[in-house]
RODO-2510 file (C-alpha; in nm, 4 decimals, decimal comma):
residues 67
     n   res          X          Y          Z
     1     x    -3,3064     1,1770    -0,8785
     2     x    -3,1943     0,8672    -0,7643
     3     x    -3,0640     0,7754    -1,1008
     4     x    -2,8198     1,1165    -1,0909
     5     x    -2,7448     1,0193    -0,7643
     6     x    -2,6262     0,6506    -0,8555
     7     x    -2,4108     0,8377    -1,1733
     8     x    -2,2318     1,0503    -0,9689
     9     x    -2,1864     0,7487    -0,7148
    10     x    -1,9849     0,5509    -0,9811
    11     x    -1,8240     0,8622    -1,0970
    12     x    -1,6617     0,8960    -0,7987
    13     x    -1,6318     0,5048    -0,7517
    14     x    -1,4499     0,5434    -1,0742
    15     x    -1,2135     0,8097    -0,9847
    16     x    -1,1371     0,6231    -0,6705
    17     x    -1,0156     0,3482    -0,8125
    18     x    -0,8103     0,5325    -1,1258
    19     x    -0,6136     0,7188    -0,8483
    20     x    -0,5501     0,4448    -0,5477
    21     x    -0,5383     0,1614    -0,7693
    22     x    -0,4979     0,1781    -1,1243
    23     x    -0,1869     0,4218    -1,0668
    24     x     0,0210     0,1785    -0,8439
    25     x    -0,0641    -0,1129    -1,0617
    26     x     0,0133     0,0857    -1,3714
    27     x     0,3581     0,1967    -1,2108
    28     x     0,4674    -0,2031    -1,0971
    29     x     0,3796    -0,3089    -1,4131
    30     x     0,5930    -0,0749    -1,6198
    31     x     0,8795    -0,1432    -1,3512
    32     x     0,8344    -0,5165    -1,4342
    33     x     0,7838    -0,5769    -1,0420
    34     x     0,6076    -0,9079    -0,9805
    35     x     0,3494    -0,9782    -0,6717
    36     x     0,6096    -1,2458    -0,5988
    37     x     0,8965    -0,9564    -0,5360
    38     x     0,6432    -0,7252    -0,3249
    39     x     0,6116    -1,0544    -0,1175
    40     x     0,9481    -1,1190    -0,0557
    41     x     1,0278    -0,7077     0,0097
    42     x     0,7639    -0,7155     0,2632
    43     x     0,9030    -1,0035     0,4290
    44     x     1,2251    -0,8690     0,4197
    45     x     1,0927    -0,5760     0,5676
    46     x     0,8969    -0,7521     0,8691
    47     x     1,2455    -0,9612     0,8905
    48     x     1,4331    -0,6296     0,9370
    49     x     1,1798    -0,4528     1,2036
    50     x     1,2009    -0,7908     1,3889
    51     x     1,5648    -0,7985     1,4082
    52     x     1,5730    -0,4243     1,4847
    53     x     1,3049    -0,4914     1,8021
    54     x     1,4853    -0,8123     1,9164
    55     x     1,8224    -0,6030     1,9382
    56     x     1,6558    -0,3141     2,1436
    57     x     1,7607    -0,0466     1,8438
    58     x     1,3622    -0,0126     1,8265
    59     x     1,1971     0,0128     2,2676
    60     x     0,9230     0,2538     2,1457
    61     x     0,5943     0,1734     1,9958
    62     x     0,6111     0,1547     1,6146
    63     x     0,4401     0,4381     1,5750
    64     x     0,6947     0,6830     1,6914
    65     x     0,9977     0,4610     1,5959
    66     x     0,9142     0,5336     1,2106
    67     x     0,8980     0,8744     1,2557
***
């Protein structure tokens, strides 16, 4: 009984891993996007958000601002 639950749990974990980890990584590899490029994109998005907040263009909470 315990062994079947363990194997089912491993199967679900593997499916989760394939869906939410392996697919995005494969997409990035296919499009030749390096981790450094992802870091720069995130950094520039943060700079843009800081600029917009500083200029007063985003004056609600961030949750409201993005929708």
